[in-house]
Structures are given as structure tokens and as C-alpha cells.
C-alpha positions in Angstrom: 27.9 4.8 -0.5 26.1 1.5 0.3 29.3 -0.1 1.5 29.8 2.3 4.4 31.4 2.8 7.7 29.8 0.5 10.4 28.1 2.4 13.2 29.6 1.6 16.6 27.8 -0.8 18.9 26.6 0.7 22.2 28.6 -0.4 25.3 25.5 -1.7 26.9 23.0 -3.0 24.2 20.1 -2.7 26.6 21.0 0.8 27.9 18.9 2.9 25.6 15.7 0.9 26.0 16.2 0.7 29.8 16.5 4.5 29.9 13.2 4.6 27.9 11.5 2.3 30.4 12.7 4.4 33.3 10.7 7.4 32.0 7.8 6.5 34.2 4.9 8.6 35.4 4.8 9.3 39.1 1.4 7.8 39.4 -0.5 5.3 37.1 -3.7 7.4 36.9 -2.2 10.5 35.4 -4.7 10.6 32.5 -8.3 9.8 33.6 -10.3 7.7 31.2 -11.5 9.7 28.1 -9.4 12.8 28.8 -6.3 14.1 27.2 -3.2 15.6 28.7 -2.3 19.2 28.2 1.2 18.2 27.3 2.1 14.8 25.8 4.7 12.7 27.5 6.7 10.4 25.2 6.0 7.2 27.2 3.4 6.0 29.6 3.9 3.0 31.9 1.6 1.1 34.3 4.1 -0.2 36.8 7.8 -0.7 36.2 10.3 -3.5 36.1 9.6 -5.0 32.7 11.5 -8.2 32.1 14.0 -8.4 29.3 15.3 -11.8 28.2 18.9 -12.4 29.1 21.0 -15.4 28.3 19.6 -17.6 31.1 16.0 -17.1 29.9 17.0 -18.0 26.4 18.5 -21.2 27.7 15.3 -21.9 29.7 13.3 -22.2 26.5 15.8 -24.5 24.8 14.7 -27.8 26.4 11.2 -27.6 25.0 11.9 -26.5 21.5 15.1 -28.4 20.9 14.2 -31.8 22.2 15.4 -33.6 19.1 16.6 -31.0 16.6 18.1 -32.0 13.2 21.8 -31.7 13.4 23.0 -29.2 10.7 26.1 -28.1 12.7 28.6 -30.2 14.6 31.2 -28.3 16.6 30.4 -25.0 18.3 33.0 -22.8 19.9 32.6 -19.1 20.7 34.1 -16.9 18.0 34.6 -19.8 15.6 32.5 -20.7 12.5 30.5 -23.8 13.4 31.4 -26.9 11.4 28.6 -28.4 9.4 27.1 -31.9 10.1 27.6 -34.4 8.5 31.1 -33.9 7.1 30.2 -34.7 3.6 27.0 -33.8 1.6 24.1 -36.2 2.2 21.6 -36.0 -0.7 17.9 -36.3 -0.1 15.2 -35.5 -2.7 11.8 -36.0 -1.0 8.7 -34.2 0.2 10.1 -33.7 3.7 13.1 -31.6 2.9 14.1 -28.6 0.8 15.2 -29.7 -2.7 18.7 -28.4 -2.8 20.4 -26.9 -5.9 23.4 -29.1 -5.5 21.4 -32.4 -5.4 22.3 -35.0 -8.0 18.5 -35.2 -8.6 18.4 -31.6 -9.7 18.4 -32.3 -13.4 17.4 -30.5 -16.6 16.9 -31.8 -20.2 19.8 -31.6 -22.7 20.3 -32.9 -26.2 23.3 -35.1 -27.0 25.3 -35.1 -30.2 22.7 -37.3 -31.8 19.8 -35.0 -30.9 18.5 -37.3 -28.2 17.2 -35.7 -25.0 19.1 -36.7 -21.8 19.2 -35.4 -18.3 22.1 -33.1 -17.3 23.2 -31.9 -13.9 21.7 -28.5 -13.2 24.2 -27.8 -10.5 27.1 -28.2 -12.9 25.3 -25.7 -15.2 24.9 -23.3 -12.3 28.6 -23.5 -11.4 29.7 -23.0 -15.0 27.3 -20.0 -15.4 28.1 -18.2 -12.2 31.9 -18.6 -12.5 31.9 -16.3 -15.5 32.9 -12.7 -14.7 30.2 -10.1 -14.4 31.3 -6.7 -15.7 27.8 -5.4 -16.5 24.3 -6.4 -15.3 23.5 -8.1 -18.6 26.2 -10.7 -17.7 24.5 -11.5 -14.4 21.1 -11.7 -16.1 22.4 -14.1 -18.8 24.0 -16.3 -16.2 20.8 -16.7 -14.1 18.8 -17.4 -17.2 21.1 -20.1 -18.4 19.8 -22.4 -15.7 16.3 -20.9 -15.7 15.7 -21.2 -19.4 11.9 -21.7 -18.9 11.7 -18.2 -17.6 13.9 -16.4 -20.1 10.9 -14.6 -21.6 9.1 -14.1 -18.3 11.6 -12.7 -15.9 12.3 -9.0 -15.9 15.7 -7.7 -14.6 14.9 -4.0 -15.0 15.3 -3.1 -11.3 18.7 -4.8 -11.1 19.9 -3.2 -14.3 18.8 0.2 -13.3 20.4 -0.2 -9.9 23.7 -1.1 -11.4 23.7 1.5 -14.2 21.7 4.4 -12.8 21.9 4.3 -9.0 25.4 3.2 -8.2 28.3 5.5 -8.8 31.1 4.2 -10.9 33.3 3.2 -8.0 30.4 1.5 -6.3 29.5 -0.5 -9.4 33.1 -1.5 -9.8 33.2 -2.7 -6.2 30.0 -4.7 -6.8 31.2 -6.7 -9.8 34.9 -7.0 -8.8 34.4 -7.9 -5.1 30.9 -8.4 -3.8 29.3 -10.5 -6.6 32.4 -12.8 -6.9 32.4 -13.4 -3.2 28.7 -14.1 -3.3 29.3 -16.7 -6.0 31.9 -18.4 -3.8 29.6 -18.8 -0.8 26.8 -19.9 -3.1 28.8 -22.6 -4.8 30.2 -23.8 -1.5 26.7 -24.9 -0.6 27.4 -28.7 -0.6 30.4 -28.1 1.7 28.5 -25.7 4.0 25.0 -27.2 4.1 25.9 -30.8 4.0 22.3 -32.0 4.2 18.9 -30.8 3.0 16.9 -28.5 5.3 13.8 -30.2 6.8 10.5 -28.5 5.8 8.5 -26.8 8.6 5.1 -28.0 7.5 1.7 -27.2 8.9 0.7 -28.8 12.2 4.3 -29.4 13.1 6.0 -28.3 16.4 9.6 -28.5 15.3 12.8 -26.5 15.3 15.7 -26.1 12.9 19.0 -24.7 14.1 21.6 -23.7 11.5 24.7 -21.6 11.4 24.8 -18.0 10.1 27.4 -19.2 7.6 24.9 -21.8 6.3 22.2 -19.2 6.0 24.6 -16.9 4.0 25.2 -19.6 1.5 21.5 -20.4 1.2 20.7 -16.7 0.7 23.4 -16.3 -1.9 21.8 -19.1 -3.8 18.4 -17.4 -3.4 19.9 -14.2 -4.9 21.2 -16.2 -7.9 17.8 -18.0 -8.2 19.2 -21.5 -8.0 16.5 -23.3 -5.9 14.6 -25.8 -8.0 10.8 -26.2 -8.1 10.3 -22.8 -6.4 9.2 -20.7 -9.4 6.1 -22.7 -10.2 2.4 -21.6 -10.1 -0.6 -22.5 -8.0 -1.1 -26.2 -6.9 2.5 -27.0 -7.6 4.8 -28.7 -5.2 5.8 -25.5 -3.3 2.8 -23.4 -3.9 2.0 -23.3 -0.2 5.5 -21.9 0.5 6.8 -18.3 0.1 9.0 -17.3 -2.8 12.7 -17.8 -2.1 14.4 -17.0 -5.4 15.1 -13.3 -5.8 13.8 -13.0 -9.4 10.8 -10.8 -8.4 13.2 -8.4 -6.6 14.9 -7.7 -9.9 11.8 -6.7 -11.8 10.1 -3.4 -12.4 11.0 0.2 -11.8 9.7 0.7 -8.3 11.6 3.3 -6.3 11.6 0.8 -3.5 13.9 -1.7 -5.3 17.2 0.2 -5.2 16.8 0.7 -1.4 16.1 -3.0 -0.9 19.1 -3.9 -3.0 21.3 -1.6 -1.1 20.2 -3.2 2.2 20.8 -6.7 0.9 24.1 -6.0 -0.7 25.2 -4.5 2.7 24.5 -7.9 4.2 26.3 -9.9 1.6 29.3 -7.6 1.8 29.5 -8.1 5.5 29.2 -11.9 5.5 31.6 -12.3 2.7 34.2 -10.1 4.2 34.0 -11.8 7.6 32.2 -15.1 8.2 29.6 -14.9 10.9 30.1 -17.4 13.7 26.7 -17.8 15.4 23.6 -20.0 15.1 19.9 -19.2 14.4 16.9 -21.3 15.5 13.6 -21.4 13.6 10.7 -22.9 15.5 7.2 -23.6 14.1 4.6 -23.6 16.9 1.2 -25.1 16.3 -1.3 -25.1 19.2 -4.4 -27.2 19.6 -5.7 -25.8 22.9 -6.7 -22.2 23.5 -8.3 -20.4 26.4 -12.1 -20.2 26.7 -11.8 -16.4 26.5 -15.2 -15.7 28.2 -14.0 -17.7 31.3 -10.4 -16.6 31.5 -9.9 -15.2 35.0 -6.3 -14.1 34.5 -5.6 -10.4 35.4 -4.2 -8.0 32.9 -0.4 -7.7 33.0 1.7 -4.6 32.9 1.8 -2.2 30.0 4.4 0.3 28.8 3.3 2.4 25.8 5.3 4.9 23.8 5.0 6.8 20.5 8.8 7.0 20.2 11.1 4.3 19.1 10.8 1.0 17.2 10.4 -2.6 18.1 13.8 -3.6 16.8 15.7 -0.7 18.4 13.9 -0.4 21.7 12.6 -3.9 22.2 16.0 -5.5 22.8 15.7 -8.5 25.1 11.9 -8.7 24.5 9.8 -10.9 22.3 9.6 -8.8 19.2 6.5 -9.1 17.1 6.7 -9.4 13.3 3.4 -8.2 11.8 3.6 -11.1 9.4 2.0 -12.3 6.2 0.8 -15.9 6.4 3.5 -16.5 3.9 6.3 -15.3 6.2 8.3 -12.4 4.9 5.4 -11.1 2.8 6.7 -9.1 -0.1 10.4 -8.9 1.0 11.6 -10.5 -2.3 9.2 -8.4 -4.4 7.7 -5.0 -3.8 6.5 -5.0 -0.2 8.2 -2.6 2.2 6.2 -2.3 5.4 6.9 -3.5 8.9 7.6 -7.2 8.1 9.6 -6.6 5.0 11.7 -4.0 6.6 12.6 -6.3 9.5 13.5 -9.1 7.0 15.7 -6.7 5.1 17.7 -5.3 8.1 17.9 -8.8 9.6 18.3 -10.7 6.3 18.8 -14.1 8.0 15.0 -14.0 8.5 14.6 -14.4 4.8 15.9 -18.0 4.8 12.7 -19.0 6.7 10.9 -18.6 3.4 12.8 -21.6 2.1 11.3 -24.1 4.5 8.3 -22.6 6.3 4.9 -23.6 4.9 2.1 -21.0 5.0 0.9 -20.4 8.6 -2.4 -21.7 9.6 -4.7 -19.9 12.0 -3.3 -21.7 15.1 0.4 -21.3 14.2 3.3 -19.0 14.4 7.0 -18.9 13.6 9.6 -18.0 16.3 13.1 -17.0 15.2 15.9 -16.8 17.7 19.4 -15.4 17.0 19.2 -13.3 13.8 21.6 -10.4 13.5 20.8 -6.9 12.4 23.1 -5.7 9.6 21.6 -2.4 8.4 19.9 0.7 9.7 17.2 2.6 7.8 14.9 5.6 7.8 11.4 6.0 6.5 8.6 3.5 5.8 7.2 2.1 2.6 7.7 4.7 -0.2 10.0 6.7 2.1 12.2 3.8 3.2 15.9 4.5 2.7 18.8 2.3 3.6 20.9 4.4 6.0 24.1 2.6 7.0 25.6 -0.7 8.0 24.9 -1.7 11.6 27.1 -3.5 14.1 24.8 -5.7 16.2 25.7 -5.4 19.9 23.2 -8.0 21.2 24.5 -10.6 23.6 24.9 -14.2 22.5 23.6 -17.2 24.4 25.4 -20.5 25.0 24.5 -21.6 21.5 26.1 -18.4 20.1 22.6 -17.1 19.1 22.0 -13.4 19.3 19.6 -12.8 22.2 17.0 -11.5 19.7 13.7 -13.4 19.6 11.2 -12.5 16.9 7.7 -14.1 16.4 5.8 -14.0 13.1 2.1 -13.8 13.6 -0.3 -13.0 10.7 -3.4 -10.9 11.3 -6.6 -11.2 9.2 -7.2 -8.8 6.3 -10.4 -6.9 6.8 -12.0 -5.3 3.7 -15.0 -4.1 5.8 -14.3 -2.2 9.0 -17.1 -3.9 10.9 -16.0 -7.5 10.1 -13.2 -7.4 12.7 -15.7 -7.1 15.5 -17.5 -10.4 14.6 -16.9 -12.7 17.5 -15.3 -15.5 15.4 -12.8 -12.9 13.9 -11.9 -11.5 17.4 -11.4 -15.1 18.7 -9.2 -15.9 15.7 -7.0 -12.8 16.4 -6.8 -13.6 20.1 -5.8 -17.2 19.4 -3.2 -16.1 16.9 -1.6 -13.6 19.2 -1.8 -16.1 22.1 -0.1 -18.7 20.0 2.8 -16.3 19.3 3.1 -15.2 22.9 2.8 -18.5 24.7 5.8 -20.5 25.7 4.6 -23.8 27.2 6.8 -25.1 30.0 8.5 -21.8 30.8 7.5 -20.0 34.0 6.1 -16.5 33.8 9.0 -15.0 35.7 11.4 -16.1 32.9 9.2 -14.7 30.1 10.2 -11.3 28.6 7.7 -8.6 27.7 6.1 -8.6 24.3 7.3 -5.7 22.1 4.6 -4.9 19.7 2.5 -2.2 18.0 -0.3 -1.7 15.5 -0.4 -5.3 14.4 -2.8 -6.0 11.5 -3.6 -2.3 11.0 -2.8 -0.1 8.0 -3.3 -2.0 4.8 -4.9 -5.0 6.7 -7.7 -2.7 7.8 -7.5 -3.4 11.6 -8.6 -0.9 14.2 -5.6 0.0 16.3 -7.5 0.3 19.5 -9.2 -3.1 19.1 -5.9 -4.7 18.1 -4.1 -3.2 21.1 -6.8 -4.7 23.4 -6.6 -8.0 21.7 -2.8 -8.2 22.2 -3.1 -7.0 25.8 -5.6 -9.8 26.5 -3.6 -12.5 24.7 -0.4 -11.4 26.5 -2.2 -11.6 29.8 -3.4 -15.1 29.1 0.2 -16.0 28.2 1.4 -14.2 31.4 3.5 -11.7 29.6 3.8 -7.9 30.0 3.4 -5.7 26.9 5.6 -2.9 25.6 3.5 -1.1 22.9 4.9 1.2 20.2 2.4 3.5 18.5 5.0 4.7 15.9 4.5 8.5 16.4 0.8 8.5 17.3 0.6 10.2 20.6 -3.2 10.2 20.7 -3.3 6.4 20.3 -0.6 6.1 23.1 -2.8 8.1 25.5 -5.9 6.1 24.6 -4.3 2.7 25.1 -2.7 3.8 28.3 -5.9 5.3 29.7 -7.9 2.2 28.8 -5.4 -0.2 30.4 -5.3 2.0 33.5 -9.1 2.1 33.7 -9.4 -1.7 33.4 -6.6 -2.6 35.8 -7.8 -0.2 38.5 -11.1 -1.9 38.3 -9.4 -5.3 38.4 -11.2 -6.6 35.3 -10.1 -10.0 34.1 -9.3 -11.1 30.6 -12.7 -12.9 30.4 -14.6 -9.8 31.6 -12.9 -7.6 29.0 -13.6 -10.1 26.3 -17.3 -10.1 27.2 -17.3 -6.3 26.8 -16.0 -6.8 23.2 -18.8 -9.3 22.6 -21.3 -6.7 24.0 -19.9 -4.1 21.7 -20.4 -6.2 18.7 -24.0 -7.2 19.7 -25.1 -3.7 20.6 -23.2 -1.5 18.2 -21.9 -3.5 15.2 -24.2 -6.4 14.4 -27.1 -4.3 13.0 -25.1 -1.3 12.0 -26.1 -0.1 8.5 -23.2 2.4 8.1 -19.5 1.7 7.5 -18.8 2.2 11.1 -20.7 2.3 14.4 -21.7 5.7 15.9 -20.1 4.8 19.2 -16.4 3.9 19.2 -15.1 0.9 21.1 -13.3 2.6 24.0 -16.1 5.1 24.9 -18.5 2.1 24.8 -16.3 0.2 27.3 -15.9 3.2 29.6 -19.7 3.6 29.7 -20.5 -0.1 30.1 -18.1 -0.6 33.0 -19.2 2.6 34.8 -22.8 1.8 34.3 -22.3 -1.6 35.8 -20.5 0.0 38.7 -23.3 2.5 39.3 -25.9 -0.3 39.2 -23.9 -2.4 41.6 -23.8 0.5 44.1 -27.6 0.6 44.2 -29.1 -1.4 47.2 -30.4 -4.8 46.2 -28.8 -4.7 42.7 -26.4 -7.3 41.4 -24.7 -7.0 38.0 -21.6 -8.0 36.1 -19.9 -7.3 32.9 
């Protein structure tokens, strides 16, 4: 049943990952470059002592990002639901804020008794529609379409209807329409009392943070479920065309086998937050950088690496900067059919979804950092095999702002349709800059920076080469002075390859700039004039040969060389 028993929280939230990090090899050079091990260890680590962010480190980053935050909450006491600020709803309807469903400016055309067209309050219509009882899915569909008349012949509710009638058992369906949906309506319609001012938009080129309560997020997401946000269903070149979808109408359409599992995961969240109000805060920070390293000249050494084919970023990356393999429209297809790394993370931590309400599409020099979201669900599988497993009790610590000590960064990789395109210098620089933007925390000393928990960013459907992407992230993390914990998601060969390459480079004390020059050489010598889909010599063998050749030449009397 999708309203299940909550799994217990561990007594020490960081215990399991710390055990994982303690599985260290006795010596760093266990696997010589280019060779495989006869038996495959689960994790490989170059040096130990990876830093995990604790409460103090979270506070260290607050001064920079929260210099003048908009006040959406007033009083904050541990264990209590934060009070909204201001006390009463302040209406704004402009191009700097989210247009709220409860705004007096949210109008729709109606005809009076004389047949003349006038403007009516859409919020009043929303309230009237949602306060009707739902005893079958058609009731919910009809209610949503009453205030979305323009889409009555366009929106499809097949997935929602099938979930209600074919997936749920009778007792589950009864619980849905008798308890969960009415409670969701309550928190949705309490919006003007919970979110007492419109949310500022995080537009391109902004360095700005928004901090709101988990209760405020729950009300906003309930409104997204009931598709109440105005101006958000329009097409290209419209007011919000550069923002992700927020209304859930696309989640309700079609017959994809993914939709029931998504709905189970989201209803688990709504059940939890309606049964017990959450008491914490969540911060959303848009970071836009203008200055990037001159990669050829970067003299910083590579930082430490831990690589494993077991575990996941969200489970084993506690206390670290956790990478979201993002779409430039954050959340990707979470409210439609998408169900890979980013969408899964947004489903199990649904408070991430609200970022789609106010985050404009990310530019090449931007990222989104989210601090404090809570995990509500556990899952198995991936994409077509994804299954909601059970409710999850998040045992993460909270900082002084009552935010969960979970920091997630959304960075979007380029989509490569041709394999060779990713080795073009401009493309490699773009990916380095994007990762660097996500990893950098200006004003925070390196000893207070946690390791980056990441994996095969931009691979899979985006066409990225995992070995190149691993190197790019290792270089970007080194430039940002952060260690790397890399998850290969079951690929033991990739784990060995990344570890061996990192060991090879660090033992020879190559800098970030020297490794980057090797990437440029690889493009010029192997990729630029390649007439086949892929070069004959792969990247890592090329680097091994190039570095060893330089070393041999340097050993000859009278010879000087460099990478």
C-alpha cells in the first residue's frame, strides 16, 4: 500500500556512508594504470578523511548567500511551524514575482445576467471547485477544468484516472478521496494565509536566495497538483516560457507505466505533510558566475577521490554537496514522463519541485543550490524499472535555520548528438565552467567545504562519455578546492578506470592546467580530423601514453619537455 509504515531513521545518519568511506585500500597504487584487478573491490579511495558538511559548515555559507533575503517567514523556533511574514497577504502582480493563484489580479472572463462580459475572481472559482467532494477521478478532473476552461479539450487525465481505478485497491482509493485529497485541498486553499506574499523570481544573471518554510512549500505544491497557477500553461514566447512547468497537468496524461509510480511517490509526500506539518526551512540559491579559471594556466593540484560502484548519491552522500544531473529547466520531466536521476531526486525530495515555480532556465554560467529539502520516499529501479518502495523518515541533522543538512546543486550538462562533439575545446570548457560554477562557494575556506558527491553527469541520454565527464568533474572540483566522491552506479570497470587515472595523475603531480592541456591534445590529435563516429584511441590510454612519453623524453640528457 502506498500509505505505508515509515522506515526507521538510523541512529547516526552519517554512519553508513562513513563505513563506506572507511573501506580504504592499504596503498593508493593498488591498480597500476591500464590494468585490471583479479577481484573487484567495491570502493577505491585515494587518501582518506573526506569532509562532510556539518551544521557549522552550513552556517559558514549563510553570510554570503543570505545577505538580504526576502522575508517569507517570521518567527523560527525548533520543532515549531515557522510563522509566515507578513501577517496578512500582500498582493503583487508584476514581472519580478510569481503570479499567485490567490491574487486579486487573477481574473477570468464571465458573463453577467445581461450577457455582458465581466472579470471574475479566479481564486473564488478555484475555492468553489475544490471544496466539492471527490468520490471518483472524474470529479477531480471536472473540478480542475472548471478554472482551466481553455484546456478542457486539451488536457488528458488518463494516467490519473487509471491510477485511481486500476492501480489502487479499494481501501487505498477510499483513503485517497476521503482523507488525502481533502487534506490537500485544505493546504492549497490556505495559500494566502501560509504564503503571505508572492515568491520572488530567480531570474537569469541573478545571485539571489529565497528561504521559505516547508509548510509554505507544501501549500504551493498542493496548488501545483490542482493546477491553479495562472499564466503557467502557455506556449513558446509567452510570459513564463523560460520557466519550467509547475502545474501537474502533464503528470495526469497518457498511459505510461511510469505515471502510477510517480503518483504513489507524490501522494506519499502529501500524506506525510498533511498528517503532520513540517517545521523546517529550505533555501534556494541561484548562483551566476562571471569569472572562471583560465584552465590551461590553472596550477592547482588534483584533490582527493573516493570512487565506488555501490550506493547512491542521496543515500551515501550525506553531508556532501550532492549533484543533481539537471536539465536546464530544473526538474526536467518530473511533472511529465521523465524518470532518470534528476526526476527521481525531485520525486523522493518533492520540495525540490517548487523550484520550478520561480527558477528561470539556467544559463551556461549558472547553477541552482538547494539547502534543506527532506527525503520522504524510498525507491528501487531506474527509468522504466522505477518503483516507489516505502515512506522514508529523514534522519538528517538540521542547522540553526532548521534546514536539513542536505545540499543539492543542479548543474545541466550539454546534450551531445555526435560523440566527438564533446571533445571540442569550447564544449569541454563549457562543461568545466558549469561544474565549477556548481562546486564553487566564494568566501568559504576550503577546509569548510564538503566533498562533491557525483557520478556519470551528462551521460546516458545526453551522450556524454563517462570517463571524460569524470575527469571534467575532478578538474572542476580541484579548481574549487573540493574532494570528490564518485558513484559509478554498478559499473565496476568504470570505477577501476577512474581510480587508476586519478592515481596515475596525482602520483605524477599533474596540475589541473596540465591535465586540461592533455584533453586539448587528445582533441587535436585524435578527434579533430576523425572520419569515424569515434577515435581509434580512447581518452585514457591516450593520456597514459602522452604522460609516459613526456617522462621518458625528459629523462634523456639534454631534453626538456612538458605536457
